[in-house]
C-alpha positions as CSV (number, residue, x, y, z in Angstrom):
1,M,-1.7,56.0,15.5
2,V,-1.7,57.6,19.0
3,S,1.7,58.8,20.5
4,T,4.2,56.5,22.1
5,D,3.7,58.1,25.5
6,T,0.0,57.8,25.4
7,L,0.2,54.1,24.3
8,L,2.7,53.4,27.0
9,D,0.3,55.0,29.5
10,F,-2.7,53.0,28.0
11,F,-0.6,49.8,28.2
12,L,0.3,50.3,31.9
13,E,-3.2,51.2,32.8
14,T,-4.7,48.1,31.0
15,R,-2.0,45.9,32.6
16,A,-2.9,47.2,36.1
17,H,-6.6,46.8,35.6
18,T,-6.4,43.2,34.8
19,E,-5.0,42.7,38.1
20,V,-7.7,44.8,39.8
21,I,-10.4,42.5,38.4
22,C,-8.6,39.6,40.2
23,K,-8.3,41.3,43.6
24,P,-11.6,40.0,45.1
25,L,-10.6,36.4,44.2
26,E,-9.4,33.7,46.7
27,I,-6.4,31.9,45.7
28,E,-8.5,28.8,45.0
29,D,-10.6,30.7,42.5
30,Y,-7.7,31.1,40.1
31,V,-7.5,27.7,38.7
32,V,-11.3,26.6,38.3
33,Q,-12.5,25.7,34.8
34,P,-16.1,24.6,35.0
35,I,-16.8,24.3,31.2
36,I,-14.5,24.3,28.2
37,D,-15.6,27.8,27.3
38,V,-14.5,29.3,30.6
39,S,-10.9,29.7,31.2
40,P,-9.4,29.9,34.6
41,P,-8.3,33.4,35.9
42,K,-4.7,32.4,36.3
43,W,-4.7,31.5,32.7
44,H,-6.1,34.8,31.4
45,L,-3.4,36.6,33.4
46,G,-0.6,34.4,31.8
47,H,-2.1,34.5,28.2
48,T,-2.4,38.2,28.0
49,T,1.3,38.5,29.3
50,W,2.5,35.7,26.8
51,F,0.8,37.9,24.0
52,F,3.2,40.7,24.6
53,E,6.3,38.4,25.1
54,E,5.6,36.4,22.0
55,F,4.7,39.0,19.5
56,I,6.7,42.1,20.8
57,L,9.5,41.2,23.1
58,K,10.9,38.3,21.3
59,T,10.8,40.1,18.0
60,Y,11.8,43.7,18.9
61,D,14.1,43.3,22.0
62,K,17.2,41.4,21.1
63,S,18.4,41.5,24.8
64,Y,15.2,40.0,26.2
65,Q,15.5,36.7,28.1
66,I,12.4,34.4,28.0
67,F,10.9,34.2,31.5
68,D,10.0,30.5,31.2
69,E,10.4,28.3,28.1
70,D,7.4,26.3,29.1
71,F,5.0,29.3,29.2
72,S,4.4,29.5,25.4
73,F,3.1,26.0,25.5
74,V,1.0,26.8,28.7
75,F,-0.5,30.2,27.6
76,N,-0.8,30.1,23.8
77,S,-4.5,30.0,23.0
78,Y,-5.1,29.0,19.3
79,Y,-2.1,30.4,17.3
80,E,-1.2,27.5,15.1
81,T,1.8,29.6,13.7
82,V,3.4,29.8,17.1
83,G,3.5,26.3,18.1
84,K,2.1,23.6,20.4
85,R,-0.3,24.5,23.3
86,V,-2.1,23.0,26.1
87,V,-5.6,21.6,25.0
88,R,-8.2,24.3,25.9
89,A,-10.3,21.9,28.1
90,D,-7.1,21.2,30.3
91,R,-6.4,24.8,31.3
92,G,-8.1,24.0,34.6
93,N,-5.6,21.1,35.2
94,L,-2.7,23.7,35.4
95,S,-2.2,23.6,39.3
96,R,1.4,24.7,38.2
97,P,2.8,27.2,37.5
98,S,1.4,28.7,40.7
99,V,-0.5,31.9,40.9
100,K,2.5,33.6,42.5
101,K,4.6,32.5,39.5
102,V,2.2,33.8,37.0
103,Y,2.1,37.2,38.7
104,E,5.9,37.4,38.6
105,Y,5.7,36.6,34.9
106,R,3.3,39.5,34.4
107,H,5.6,41.9,36.2
108,Y,8.5,40.6,34.6
109,V,7.0,41.2,31.0
110,T,5.5,44.6,31.9
111,E,8.8,45.9,33.2
112,A,10.6,44.6,30.0
113,M,7.9,46.3,27.8
114,N,8.0,49.5,29.7
115,K,11.9,49.7,29.1
116,L,11.6,48.7,25.4
117,L,9.1,51.4,24.8
118,E,11.2,54.0,26.5
119,T,14.1,53.5,24.2
120,N,13.4,51.5,21.0
121,Y,10.2,51.4,18.9
122,N,8.9,51.8,15.4
123,S,5.5,52.1,13.8
124,T,5.1,48.3,13.3
125,L,5.8,47.6,16.9
126,L,3.4,50.2,17.9
127,N,0.6,48.7,15.8
128,V,1.3,45.3,17.3
129,L,1.2,46.9,20.8
130,E,-2.1,48.6,20.3
131,I,-3.5,45.2,19.1
132,G,-2.0,43.8,22.3
133,I,-3.7,46.3,24.6
134,H,-7.0,45.7,23.1
135,H,-6.5,42.0,23.2
136,E,-6.0,42.2,26.9
137,K,-9.0,44.5,27.1
138,Q,-11.1,41.7,25.5
139,H,-9.6,39.3,28.0
140,Q,-10.6,41.6,31.0
141,E,-14.3,41.2,29.8
142,L,-13.8,37.5,29.3
143,L,-12.1,37.3,32.8
144,L,-14.9,39.0,34.5
145,T,-17.7,36.8,32.7
146,D,-15.5,33.8,33.5
147,I,-15.4,34.7,37.1
148,K,-19.0,35.1,37.3
149,Y,-19.5,31.6,35.8
150,I,-16.9,30.0,38.2
151,L,-18.6,31.7,41.3
152,G,-22.2,31.2,39.9
153,N,-21.6,27.5,39.6
154,N,-20.2,27.3,43.0
155,P,-23.0,25.6,45.2
156,L,-22.5,28.6,47.9
157,L,-23.1,31.1,45.1
158,P,-20.5,33.4,46.8
159,K,-20.4,37.2,46.1
160,Y,-17.6,38.5,43.9
161,S,-17.9,42.2,44.7
162,D,-20.4,45.1,45.3
163,S,-18.6,47.3,42.9
164,I,-20.3,46.2,39.6
165,Q,-23.9,47.2,38.8
166,E,-25.0,44.5,36.4
167,Y,-28.9,45.3,36.3
168,T,-29.8,49.0,35.7
169,T,-33.2,50.0,34.2
170,E,-33.6,51.8,30.9
171,K,-35.9,54.9,32.0
172,E,-37.3,55.5,28.5
173,V,-40.9,54.6,27.3
174,Q,-40.6,51.8,24.9
175,N,-41.1,52.9,21.4
176,W,-40.2,51.8,17.7
177,I,-37.6,53.8,15.8
178,G,-38.5,54.0,12.2
179,M,-35.7,53.7,9.6
180,S,-36.1,54.4,6.0
181,E,-35.0,52.3,3.2
182,G,-31.8,53.3,1.5
183,I,-28.1,52.9,1.2
184,Y,-26.0,53.0,4.4
185,E,-22.4,53.0,4.9
186,I,-21.2,50.3,7.2
187,G,-17.8,49.7,8.9
188,H,-15.1,51.5,10.7
189,N,-14.1,54.9,9.2
190,S,-11.7,56.8,11.4
191,T,-8.0,56.9,12.5
192,D,-9.0,55.4,15.9
193,F,-8.2,51.8,16.7
194,C,-10.3,48.9,15.3
195,F,-9.9,45.2,14.7
196,D,-9.4,44.1,11.1
197,N,-12.9,42.5,11.0
198,E,-14.4,46.1,11.1
199,L,-12.6,47.1,8.1
200,G,-13.9,47.2,4.6
201,R,-16.4,49.9,4.9
202,H,-19.0,49.3,2.4
203,K,-22.6,50.3,1.2
204,V,-25.6,48.2,2.0
205,Y,-29.2,48.5,1.0
206,I,-31.6,48.3,3.8
207,H,-35.4,48.2,3.5
208,D,-37.7,50.0,5.8
209,Y,-37.7,48.7,9.2
210,Q,-38.4,49.6,12.9
211,I,-36.0,48.9,15.8
212,S,-36.9,49.2,19.6
213,N,-35.3,52.0,21.4
214,K,-35.0,49.6,24.6
215,L,-33.7,46.2,25.3
216,V,-36.0,43.4,26.3
217,T,-36.5,43.4,30.0
218,N,-36.6,40.6,32.5
219,A,-40.4,41.2,33.0
220,E,-41.0,40.7,29.4
221,Y,-38.8,37.5,29.3
222,L,-40.5,36.1,32.2
223,E,-43.9,36.4,30.2
224,F,-42.2,34.3,27.6
225,I,-41.3,31.6,30.2
226,K,-44.8,31.7,31.8
227,A,-46.3,31.4,28.2
228,D,-44.4,28.1,27.8
229,G,-42.0,29.7,25.4
230,Y,-39.4,26.8,26.3
231,K,-42.1,24.1,25.5
232,R,-43.3,25.5,22.1
233,F,-41.3,23.9,19.3
234,D,-42.9,26.3,16.7
235,L,-40.8,29.3,18.2
236,W,-37.4,27.7,17.7
237,H,-35.0,26.7,15.1
238,A,-34.6,23.0,14.9
239,A,-31.0,23.2,16.2
240,G,-32.4,25.5,19.0
241,W,-35.2,23.1,19.9
242,D,-32.7,20.1,20.0
243,W,-30.5,22.3,22.3
244,V,-33.4,23.1,24.5
245,Q,-34.5,19.3,24.7
246,Q,-30.9,18.1,25.2
247,Y,-29.9,20.4,27.9
248,K,-33.3,21.0,29.6
249,I,-33.0,24.8,29.1
250,T,-36.0,26.5,31.0
251,S,-34.7,30.1,31.7
252,P,-31.7,32.5,31.2
253,L,-28.4,31.4,32.7
254,Y,-28.0,31.9,36.4
255,W,-31.9,32.1,37.0
256,H,-33.2,30.0,40.0
257,E,-36.9,29.6,41.0
258,I,-37.0,29.5,44.8
259,D,-40.4,29.0,46.5
260,G,-42.2,30.3,43.5
261,D,-40.1,33.5,43.1
262,W,-37.4,33.9,40.5
263,H,-33.9,34.9,41.6
264,Y,-30.6,35.2,39.8
265,Y,-27.0,35.0,40.7
266,S,-25.1,38.3,40.1
267,L,-21.6,39.2,40.8
268,K,-23.2,40.7,44.2
269,G,-24.6,37.3,45.0
270,L,-28.1,35.8,44.8
271,T,-30.9,38.3,44.5
272,K,-34.5,38.5,43.3
273,V,-34.8,39.2,39.5
274,D,-35.1,42.9,38.9
275,L,-38.1,42.7,36.5
276,E,-37.4,46.2,34.8
277,A,-33.7,45.5,34.0
278,P,-32.6,44.2,30.5
279,V,-32.5,40.4,30.5
280,T,-29.1,38.9,30.1
281,H,-27.2,35.7,29.7
282,I,-29.3,34.7,26.6
283,S,-28.2,32.5,23.7
284,Y,-28.9,33.3,20.2
285,F,-31.5,30.5,20.1
286,E,-33.4,32.0,23.0
287,A,-33.3,35.6,21.5
288,F,-34.7,34.2,18.3
289,A,-37.3,32.3,19.9
290,F,-38.3,35.2,22.1
291,A,-38.6,37.5,19.0
292,Q,-40.7,34.9,17.3
293,Y,-43.0,34.8,20.3
294,K,-43.2,38.7,20.0
295,N,-44.1,38.5,16.2
296,C,-41.0,40.3,15.7
297,R,-37.3,39.5,14.7
298,L,-33.6,40.4,15.6
299,P,-32.1,43.1,13.8
300,T,-29.3,42.6,11.3
301,E,-25.9,43.9,12.2
302,F,-26.4,46.5,9.5
303,E,-29.6,47.7,10.7
304,W,-28.3,47.9,14.2
305,E,-25.4,50.0,13.1
306,A,-27.5,52.3,10.9
307,A,-29.8,53.1,13.8
308,Q,-27.5,53.0,16.9
309,N,-27.1,56.7,17.2
310,Q,-30.8,56.8,18.1
311,F,-30.8,54.6,21.1
312,N,-28.7,53.9,24.0
313,W,-26.4,50.9,24.0
314,G,-23.8,49.5,26.3
315,Q,-25.5,47.4,28.9
316,R,-25.7,44.1,26.9
317,W,-24.1,42.5,23.8
318,E,-27.0,42.4,21.4
319,W,-27.7,39.4,19.3
320,T,-28.2,40.1,15.6
321,E,-29.5,38.3,12.8
322,S,-26.2,38.3,10.8
323,A,-23.8,35.7,10.3
324,Y,-20.2,36.4,11.2
325,L,-18.8,36.9,7.7
326,P,-15.9,39.0,6.3
327,Y,-16.6,42.5,4.9
328,P,-15.9,43.4,1.2
329,N,-12.1,43.4,0.6
330,Y,-11.4,42.0,3.9
331,K,-7.7,40.6,4.1
332,K,-6.1,38.7,6.9
333,V,-2.8,40.3,7.8
334,D,0.3,38.1,7.4
335,G,1.7,35.8,10.2
336,A,0.4,34.6,13.6
337,L,-1.9,37.7,14.0
338,G,-3.8,36.8,10.9
339,E,-5.3,34.1,13.0
340,Y,-6.9,36.7,15.4
341,N,-10.3,37.0,13.5
342,G,-10.5,35.7,10.1
343,K,-10.4,31.8,10.9
344,F,-13.5,32.2,13.1
345,M,-15.8,33.5,10.4
346,V,-18.1,30.3,10.3
347,N,-21.0,29.1,12.3
348,Q,-21.1,32.2,14.5
349,K,-23.6,35.1,15.0
350,V,-22.6,38.6,15.3
351,L,-23.3,40.8,18.5
352,R,-23.2,44.5,18.7
353,G,-22.8,47.2,21.2
354,S,-20.9,46.3,24.4
355,S,-21.8,45.3,28.0
356,I,-21.3,46.3,31.6
357,A,-18.3,44.0,31.5
358,T,-16.6,45.9,28.5
359,P,-13.7,47.9,30.0
360,K,-13.4,51.7,29.2
361,N,-11.9,52.8,25.8
362,H,-12.8,49.6,24.1
363,A,-16.5,50.1,23.0
364,R,-17.4,51.5,19.6
365,H,-20.4,51.2,17.3
366,T,-18.5,49.3,14.6
367,Y,-17.2,46.6,17.1
368,R,-18.1,43.1,15.9
369,N,-18.3,40.6,18.6
370,F,-19.3,37.0,17.6
371,F,-20.2,33.7,19.5
372,Q,-21.8,30.4,18.6
373,T,-25.5,30.3,18.7
374,D,-25.8,28.3,22.0
375,L,-23.4,30.3,24.3
376,K,-24.9,32.5,27.0
377,W,-22.3,33.1,29.6
378,Q,-21.4,36.6,28.2
379,F,-23.8,39.6,29.1
380,T,-25.8,39.1,26.1
381,G,-29.3,40.6,25.5
382,I,-32.1,41.2,23.1
383,R,-33.2,44.3,21.1
384,L,-36.2,43.6,18.9
385,A,-36.8,44.7,15.3
386,K,-39.8,44.5,12.8
């Protein structure tokens, strides 16, 4: 556990950075929800604030006055233990509370937290605080990717900002890293922060394999498109092929073919596809089909972790062939925070690494991200194995 002063600084920096992410937005952008998976920016601002109010201030500050009794209903996400909440698909209907009111809520709670941590704290409180900080960092990444989806589905394809470099090339020559069969230790193994799904360090036996030192590029993926990869049923899982047919998928998310040239929407606006940059906004279905096309496969999360110190990672969340399951001896914590990870360990695939949207001090090689197989609005990519 880090010191209280360090955690307080970390808390304040995190709270401020969430608002920095929202600075380029127009007021109308704050409430848009194009699909159920994308939450309006205003909801992210309120939810990350409610987390500290609900799990810290209401428990540990007996003098705390709740900002608004309705906000627990509005900003609870999925915590059944805490009570009723707005249906996820209806978050975009919350024209009220206003953006101004939500910012007032943020500042009210941040100030109350600051005062509490200056005068009254214990180890249990600090543990919850650290979870809350990293919870907000998770939402910072979701916030940025949700903003991209909101603006990327605006017919005008407006620019968000020039400050984020989404597409940087990997300069290395592509080669295969050989890994020997044997027993490898997997899972978190330090006193630094981690989520509960990283715990239960254990041994796994891994056979000989090779893993690429580079991510798949846009040029390589364009070859897959031109080779009718989206039309060849033999490359896809049955569920993936059904998904392609039902939604008429023909390219990564945000790609547009204009006058015979491929463009994509980025946070800087619409630009030509950078062929040397790593492909992104790819579903697991697409990652699997591409690997099949290349006569390769996706690595398991254990293979990825065993080899990760031999390649650069951090540009894209990398799909793995591993189902999201508990590690040995995994145990959910008691109470509402036990709902944080454990109840999602079904029908999801693990992603490893981090992305250009991951905030600082939040990435680590044991981090286990997870999404459903059809989702592609995050900065996901492909690293091949064989």
